[in-house]
C-alpha positions in Angstrom: 24.9 -13.2 -23.4 26.4 -10.5 -25.5 27.4 -7.0 -24.3 24.3 -5.3 -25.8 22.0 -7.8 -24.0 23.8 -7.3 -20.7 23.5 -3.5 -21.1 19.8 -3.9 -21.9 19.2 -6.1 -18.9 21.1 -3.7 -16.6 19.1 -0.8 -18.0 15.9 -2.7 -17.2 17.0 -3.5 -13.7 18.1 0.1 -13.1 14.7 1.5 -14.4 12.8 -0.9 -12.2 14.8 -0.2 -9.0 14.8 3.6 -9.7 11.0 3.6 -10.0 10.7 1.6 -6.9 13.1 3.8 -5.0 11.3 7.0 -5.9 7.8 5.7 -5.0 9.2 4.0 -1.9 10.8 7.3 -0.7 7.6 9.2 -1.3 5.6 6.5 0.4 7.8 6.6 3.5 7.4 10.3 3.7 3.6 10.1 3.2 3.3 7.4 5.9 5.4 9.5 8.3 3.2 12.5 7.6 0.2 10.2 8.2 1.6 9.3 11.6 2.4 12.9 12.2 -1.3 13.6 11.6 -2.6 10.9 13.9 -0.4 11.9 16.9 -2.0 15.4 17.4 -5.4 14.0 16.3 -5.3 11.4 19.0 -4.7 14.3 21.5 -7.5 16.4 20.0 -10.1 13.6 19.6 -9.1 10.8 21.9 -9.6 7.2 21.0 -13.4 7.7 20.8 -13.2 10.6 18.4 -10.7 8.7 16.3 -13.2 5.9 16.2 -15.7 8.2 14.4 -12.9 9.5 12.1 -11.7 6.0 11.2 -15.2 4.6 10.7 -15.8 7.1 7.9 -12.3 6.6 6.5 -12.7 2.9 6.2 -15.9 3.2 4.2 -14.2 5.8 1.9 -11.1 3.5 1.6 -13.1 0.6 0.4 -15.0 2.7 -2.2 -11.7 4.3 -3.2 -10.2 0.9 -3.7 -13.1 -0.1 -5.9 -12.7 3.1 -7.9 -8.9 3.3 -8.3 -7.5 -0.2 -7.9 -8.4 -1.6 -11.3 -8.6 1.2 -13.8 -5.1 2.8 -13.1 -3.5 -0.6 -13.4 -5.4 -1.5 -16.5 -4.6 1.9 -18.0 -0.8 1.5 -17.2 -0.9 -2.0 -18.7 -2.6 -0.9 -22.0 -0.4 2.2 -22.2 2.8 0.1 -21.7 1.6 -2.5 -24.3 0.7 0.2 -26.8 4.0 1.9 -26.4 5.8 -1.5 -26.9 3.9 -1.9 -30.2 4.7 1.7 -31.2 1.0 2.6 -31.3 0.9 6.0 -29.5 -2.6 6.9 -30.8 -3.9 4.1 -28.7 -2.2 5.5 -25.6 -4.2 8.8 -25.8 -7.4 7.1 -26.7 -7.3 4.6 -23.8 -6.6 7.5 -21.4 -9.7 9.4 -22.6 -12.0 6.4 -22.1 -10.5 5.7 -18.7 -10.9 9.3 -17.6 -14.6 9.3 -18.5 -15.2 6.1 -16.5 -13.4 7.6 -13.5 -15.4 10.8 -13.7 -18.8 9.0 -13.8 -17.8 6.6 -11.0 -16.4 9.5 -8.8 -19.5 11.6 -9.2 -21.8 8.7 -8.5 -19.9 7.3 -5.5 -19.5 10.7 -3.8 -23.2 11.5 -4.3 -24.4 8.2 -2.9 -22.1 8.4 0.0 -23.6 11.8 1.0 -27.2 10.8 0.4 -26.9 7.5 2.3 -24.6 8.7 5.0 -27.0 8.0 7.8 -27.7 4.5 6.6 -24.0 3.7 6.2 -23.3 4.9 9.7 -26.1 2.8 11.1 -25.0 -0.2 9.1 -21.5 -0.3 10.7 -22.9 0.3 14.1 -21.6 3.8 14.6 -24.4 6.3 13.9 -22.4 9.3 15.2 -20.0 8.9 12.4 -22.5 10.4 9.9 -20.8 13.9 9.7 -17.4 12.3 9.0 -18.9 10.2 6.2 -20.3 13.4 4.6 -17.1 15.3 5.0 -15.0 12.6 3.3 -17.4 11.9 0.4 -16.0 14.5 -2.1 -12.6 12.9 -1.8 -13.8 10.0 -4.0 -14.4 12.2 -6.9 -11.0 13.9 -6.6 -9.1 10.6 -6.2 -10.9 9.0 -9.1 -9.8 11.7 -11.6 -6.3 11.6 -10.0 -6.1 7.8 -10.5 -6.6 8.2 -14.3 -3.7 10.6 -14.6 -1.4 8.4 -12.3 -2.2 5.3 -14.3 -1.4 7.1 -17.6 2.0 8.3 -16.2 2.9 4.9 -14.8 2.3 3.4 -18.2 5.2 5.6 -19.4 7.2 4.4 -16.3 7.1 8.1 -15.2 6.6 7.8 -11.4 7.3 11.4 -10.3 3.7 12.6 -10.6 2.4 9.8 -8.5 5.1 10.4 -5.8 4.6 14.2 -5.7 0.8 14.0 -5.7 0.9 11.6 -2.8 3.1 14.1 -0.9 0.7 17.0 -1.6 -2.3 14.9 -0.5 -0.5 13.9 2.8 0.6 17.5 3.5 -2.8 18.8 2.9 -4.3 16.2 5.2 -1.8 17.0 8.0 -1.9 20.8 7.9 -5.5 21.4 7.1 -6.8 18.5 9.2 -5.0 19.9 12.3 -6.1 23.5 11.6 -9.8 22.6 11.0 -9.9 20.3 14.1 -8.4 23.1 16.2 -11.0 25.5 14.8 -13.9 23.2 15.6 -12.6 22.6 19.2 -12.3 26.4 19.8 -15.9 26.8 18.6 -17.0 24.1 21.2 -18.5 21.7 18.6 -19.4 18.2 19.8 -16.8 15.4 19.3 -18.4 13.8 16.1 -18.4 17.3 14.5 -14.8 18.0 15.4 -13.9 14.6 13.9 -15.7 15.6 10.7 -13.7 18.9 10.5 -10.5 16.8 10.8 -11.7 14.5 8.0 -12.4 17.5 5.8 -8.6 18.1 5.6 -8.4 14.8 3.6 -10.9 16.1 1.0 -9.1 19.4 0.5 -5.7 17.8 0.4 -7.0 15.4 -2.3 -8.2 18.4 -4.3 -4.8 20.1 -4.3 -3.2 16.8 -5.4 -5.6 16.6 -8.3 -4.8 20.1 -9.4 -1.1 19.3 -9.5 -1.7 16.1 -11.6 -3.9 18.1 -14.0 -1.2 20.6 -14.5 1.4 17.8 -15.2 -0.9 16.2 -17.8 -1.5 19.6 -19.5 2.1 20.8 -19.5 4.0 17.6 -20.1 2.3 15.4 -22.7 4.3 12.2 -22.5 3.0 10.7 -25.8 4.3 13.7 -27.7 7.7 13.0 -26.1 7.6 9.5 -27.6 6.7 10.9 -31.0 2.9 11.1 -31.0 1.6 14.1 -33.0 -2.2 13.4 -32.9 -2.6 11.2 -36.1 -4.2 7.8 -36.0 -1.8 4.9 -36.3 -1.9 1.1 -36.2 -4.7 -1.2 -35.0 -6.0 1.1 -32.2 -6.7 3.9 -34.6 -9.4 1.6 -36.2 -10.9 0.4 -32.9 -14.3 1.6 -32.1 -15.2 3.2 -28.8 -17.0 0.0 -27.6 -14.0 -2.2 -28.4 -11.5 0.1 -26.6 -13.8 0.3 -23.6 -14.1 -3.5 -23.5 -10.3 -3.9 -23.6 -10.0 -1.5 -20.6 -12.8 -3.1 -18.5 -11.6 -6.7 -19.3 -8.5 -6.0 -17.3 -9.9 -3.5 -14.8 -12.9 -5.3 -13.5 -11.2 -8.5 -12.2 -8.4 -6.3 -10.6 -11.1 -4.1 -9.0 -13.0 -7.1 -7.6 -9.8 -8.6 -6.2 -8.8 -5.3 -4.6 -12.2 -4.7 -3.2 -11.8 -7.9 -1.2 -8.9 -6.3 0.6 -11.0 -3.3 1.6 -13.8 -5.7 2.6 -11.5 -7.3 5.2 -11.1 -3.9 6.9 -14.9 -3.4 6.8 -15.3 -6.8 8.3 -13.0 -5.8 11.2 -14.9 -2.6 11.8 -18.3 -4.2 11.7 -17.4 -7.2 13.9 -15.6 -5.0 16.5 -18.6 -2.7 16.7 -21.2 -5.6 16.8 -19.4 -8.8 17.9 -17.7 -7.3 21.0 -21.1 -6.1 22.1 -22.2 -9.8 22.2 -19.5 -10.4 25.0 -20.8 -7.5 27.1 -18.6 -4.5 25.9 -20.6 -1.2 25.8 -20.7 1.1 22.7 -18.3 3.8 24.0 -15.7 1.2 25.0 -16.0 -0.6 21.6 -15.4 2.8 19.9 -12.3 3.3 22.0 -11.0 -0.1 21.2 -11.6 0.4 17.5 -10.1 3.9 17.6 -6.9 2.6 19.3 -6.6 -0.4 16.9 -7.1 1.8 13.7 -5.1 4.8 15.0 -2.1 3.1 16.5 -1.8 -0.6 15.5 -3.0 -0.5 11.8 -1.0 2.6 10.6 2.3 1.2 12.0 1.6 -2.2 10.5 0.7 -0.7 7.1 4.0 1.1 6.8 5.8 -1.9 5.3 3.1 -3.1 3.0 2.9 0.5 1.7 6.6 0.3 0.9 5.9 -2.8 -1.2 3.1 -1.1 -3.1 5.7 0.9 -5.3 7.3 -2.5 -6.2 3.9 -3.4 -7.7 3.3 0.0 -9.4 6.8 -0.2 -11.1 6.4 -3.9 -11.8 3.1 -4.0 -13.7 3.9 -1.9 -16.8 7.5 -3.3 -17.2 6.4 -7.0 -16.8 3.4 -6.4 -19.1 5.7 -4.8 -21.8 8.2 -7.7 -21.6 5.4 -10.3 -21.8 3.9 -8.5 -24.8 7.2 -8.3 -26.6 8.1 -12.0 -25.7 11.2 -10.8 -23.9 11.7 -13.8 -21.6 15.0 -12.5 -20.2 13.5 -9.2 -19.2 10.4 -10.9 -17.8 12.4 -13.2 -15.6 14.7 -10.4 -14.3 11.8 -8.1 -13.3 9.8 -11.1 -11.8 12.7 -12.3 -9.6 13.7 -8.8 -8.5 10.2 -7.9 -7.5 9.7 -11.0 -5.3 13.2 -10.8 -3.8 12.9 -7.1 -3.0 9.5 -7.9 -1.3 10.9 -10.6 0.9 14.1 -8.7 1.8 12.0 -5.7 3.0 9.1 -7.6 4.6 10.8 -10.4 6.6 12.8 -8.4 9.1 9.9 -5.9 9.5 7.5 -8.8 10.3 9.7 -10.2 13.0 10.6 -6.7 14.3 7.0 -5.7 14.7 6.2 -8.9 16.5 9.1 -8.5 18.9 9.1 -4.7 19.5 5.4 -3.7 19.2 5.3 -1.9 22.6 8.5 0.1 22.3 7.6 1.1 18.8 4.3 2.5 19.9 5.8 4.1 22.9 8.3 5.9 20.7 5.7 7.2 18.3 2.7 7.8 20.6 4.5 8.7 23.8 2.1 9.6 26.6 -0.9 7.7 25.2 -0.5 4.9 27.8 -4.1 3.6 27.6 -4.3 3.5 23.8 -0.9 1.8 23.7 -2.0 -0.8 26.3 -4.9 -1.7 23.9 -3.0 -1.6 20.6 0.4 -3.1 21.5 -0.7 -6.8 21.6 -2.8 -6.2 18.5 0.3 -4.8 16.6 2.4 -7.7 17.8 -0.2 -10.1 16.3 -0.3 -8.1 13.1 3.4 -8.4 12.7 3.0 -11.9 11.5 0.8 -10.7 8.6 3.5 -8.3 7.2 5.3 -10.8 5.0 2.1 -12.4 3.7 0.4 -9.0 3.1 3.5 -7.8 1.1 3.7 -11.0 -0.9 0.0 -10.8 -1.6 0.4 -7.3 -3.1 3.3 -8.3 -5.3 1.9 -11.6 -6.5 -1.4 -9.9 -7.3 0.5 -7.4 -9.4 2.5 -10.1 -11.2 -0.7 -12.0 -12.2 -2.3 -8.7 -13.3 0.8 -7.9 -15.4 0.4 -11.4 -17.0 -3.2 -10.3 -17.9 -4.5 -13.0 -15.6 -6.4 -10.7 -13.2 -9.1 -13.3 -12.6 -6.7 -15.6 -10.6 -6.3 -13.2 -7.6 -10.1 -13.1 -7.3 -10.1 -16.8 -6.6 -7.4 -16.5 -3.9 -8.9 -13.3 -2.4 -12.4 -14.9 -2.2 -10.9 -17.8 -0.2 -9.1 -15.4 2.0 -12.2 -13.3 2.8 -14.1 -16.5 3.7 -11.3 -17.5 6.0 -11.2 -14.0 7.5 -14.9 -13.7 8.1 -15.3 -17.1 9.7 -12.2 -17.0 11.9 -12.7 -13.4 13.0 -16.3 -13.9 13.9 -15.6 -17.1 15.8 -12.5 -15.7 17.6 -14.1 -12.3 18.6 -17.0 -14.1 20.2 -14.6 -15.8 22.7 -14.4 -13.4 25.6 -10.7 -14.3 26.4 -9.7 -13.4 22.8 -12.1 -10.5 22.0 -10.6 -7.9 19.6 -7.4 -10.0 19.1 -9.6 -12.0 16.7 -9.2 -9.2 14.2 -5.4 -9.4 13.6 -5.5 -13.2 13.9 -8.2 -13.5 11.3 -6.2 -11.2 9.0 -3.1 -13.4 9.4 -5.0 -16.5 8.4 -6.5 -14.7 5.5 -3.2 -13.4 4.2 -1.5 -16.7 4.5 -4.2 -18.4 2.4 -4.1 -15.7 -0.3 -0.3 -15.7 -0.6 0.1 -19.4 -0.8 -2.6 -19.7 -3.6 -1.1 -16.8 -5.5 2.4 -18.2 -5.3 1.1 -21.5 -6.8 -0.3 -19.4 -9.7 2.9 -17.4 -10.2 5.3 -20.3 -10.2 3.0 -22.1 -12.7 3.0 -19.0 -14.9 6.7 -18.1 -14.8 8.6 -19.2 -17.9 11.9 -19.7 -16.1 12.5 -21.4 -12.7 12.8 -19.2 -9.6 15.4 -19.8 -7.0 13.2 -20.4 -3.9 16.3 -20.8 -1.7 17.6 -17.3 -2.6 14.2 -15.7 -2.6 12.9 -17.0 0.7 15.2 -19.0 2.9 18.4 -16.9 2.8 16.5 -13.7 3.8 14.7 -15.7 6.5 18.0 -16.8 8.1 19.4 -13.3 8.1 16.1 -11.8 9.5 15.8 -14.4 12.4 19.5 -14.0 13.4 19.4 -10.2 13.3 16.1 -9.6 15.0 16.7 -12.4 17.5 20.1 -11.0 18.4 18.7 -7.4 18.7 15.8 -8.6 21.0 18.3 -10.3 23.3 20.4 -7.1 23.4 17.2 -5.1 24.1 16.2 -7.2 27.0 19.7 -7.1 28.4 20.0 -3.3 28.1 16.5 -2.8 29.7 17.8 -4.6 32.8 21.2 -2.7 32.8 20.1 0.8 31.7 16.4 0.9 32.6 13.6 2.3 30.6 12.8 1.3 27.0 13.6 4.2 24.7 17.4 4.1 24.6 17.6 0.2 24.7 15.2 0.1 21.8 17.1 2.7 19.7 20.4 0.7 20.2 18.7 -2.6 19.4 17.1 -1.2 16.3 20.4 0.1 15.0 22.1 -3.2 15.7 19.3 -5.1 14.0 19.5 -3.0 10.8 23.3 -3.3 10.5 23.4 -7.0 11.4 20.6 -7.7 8.8 22.5 -5.8 6.0 25.7 -7.7 6.9 24.1 -11.1 7.0 22.2 -10.4 3.8 25.4 -9.6 2.0 27.2 -12.7 3.5 24.3 -15.0 2.5 24.0 -13.5 -0.9 20.4 -12.3 -0.4 21.7 -8.8 -1.3 24.6 -8.4 -3.7 26.8 -5.4 -4.6 25.0 -5.5 -8.0 21.7 -4.9 -6.2 23.2 -1.9 -4.3 24.5 -0.4 -7.6 21.1 -0.5 -9.1 19.8 2.0 -6.6 19.9 5.7 -7.4 23.1 7.4 -6.3 24.7 4.1 -5.2 26.2 3.0 -8.6 29.1 5.5 -8.3 30.0 4.3 -4.8 30.2 0.6 -6.1 32.3 1.6 -9.1 34.7 3.5 -6.9 35.0 0.6 -4.5 35.8 -1.7 -7.5 38.3 0.7 -8.8 40.0 1.0 -5.4 40.3 -2.8 -5.2 41.8 -3.0 -8.7 44.4 -0.4 -7.8 45.3 -2.3 -4.6 
């Protein structure tokens, strides 16, 4: 490989890791703000009130997935492909069509959610959640329009607007949600209404996020930066509206269907917990408490790591799509291997850590909520096993989408949902298992989807992938580090007493030991470290020091 190719490959790697780093950082902050929101909300509303809150949120989340999963990805793929071909007129034209589709869907979905709020609440077995459903409905419109602008920016590999808008949305949810819930409590409103006021903070935060993105699009036209001046050029300039729309929907619809399946699994959990637990003799108030604890404590902590992997997918899709379009096999292989390796490196220790340390993690975050922790700790421990497969599912879906084979994830997701529905229904009907059937069903679903996706990815990749380096080396490092940390934690609990300090020490040891073992096994290299922002100078200085010695 000549010097120019090495520089190009290094530039591709740096661009990929920088985009991942930026979005990962914003995602971590957003998730921490989300937990910061749930802690006071749990005090205000209790597990029952959070059951109303989360019932409405899960319906919104599924509709939001349908609205924003496919089109932003399709838009980023077509923008990246058009830029690779030098056709900047197509970039702006695709965005305009995507924006119109988003607008129509957002208005329709928000209106239907308000009009049929009572029917939706009854369908999920939680009629008192109706005010929350109405309060969150406008968010669909705001998030749809935001999704078009985010997809446009991601197609230019410009991740800052996505990161900043997520932070604005999370801050609005935190500050306004707490303020509005406090206001409703002081007025003496009933618990379902207080929950609806808390939900309203999400809608207002989403509106502020949209206003920021609109200003970015208006004040920083990215196509102009690449040389677009408004004139028609190339093939896209001759495409009619129907043809452009067809190209967009051909990619978006399969992605949307695949992603909707993910949201459907959450709806399955909610519906089965509300209905199936009643079949084993649990009353409605207790079911709402169990669901509130599961969705307020266990699921948010579990979702932290898959959320960290989402930026890998966002940065991966336009890059891999562009390399595939330009027939750049070297760049394609580099991005593909880096995305899978980064996913496994982050997810494996987190999966083992959640399984081993579920209770001390919840005690640390939700201190004082002993009843809710007692319900959710075993559920979080069971969810820990799903972390790796959930993360790999996200990344492999994105890889197949970038290869413009979005229909393949639909096959795997359909199989996964069938497994989830059957296993969760059967397990929750067993009195000794009960709600534990929800995370166990999710684990079986994620395993099936991941294995099928990996078969598709390995069949599609043009160059062989090193499975030993991708999977088995990180697994060895994760097992040794988490296993050693858990043994230390158990020992310190007997010597020191309590759980807080022993857990903090064990966590620090686990992180340091995992980094050391990953470097020793070659899972992580100094080259990987140098690709991260601000770390390249440290690596160069270290090399210079060694040369001087």
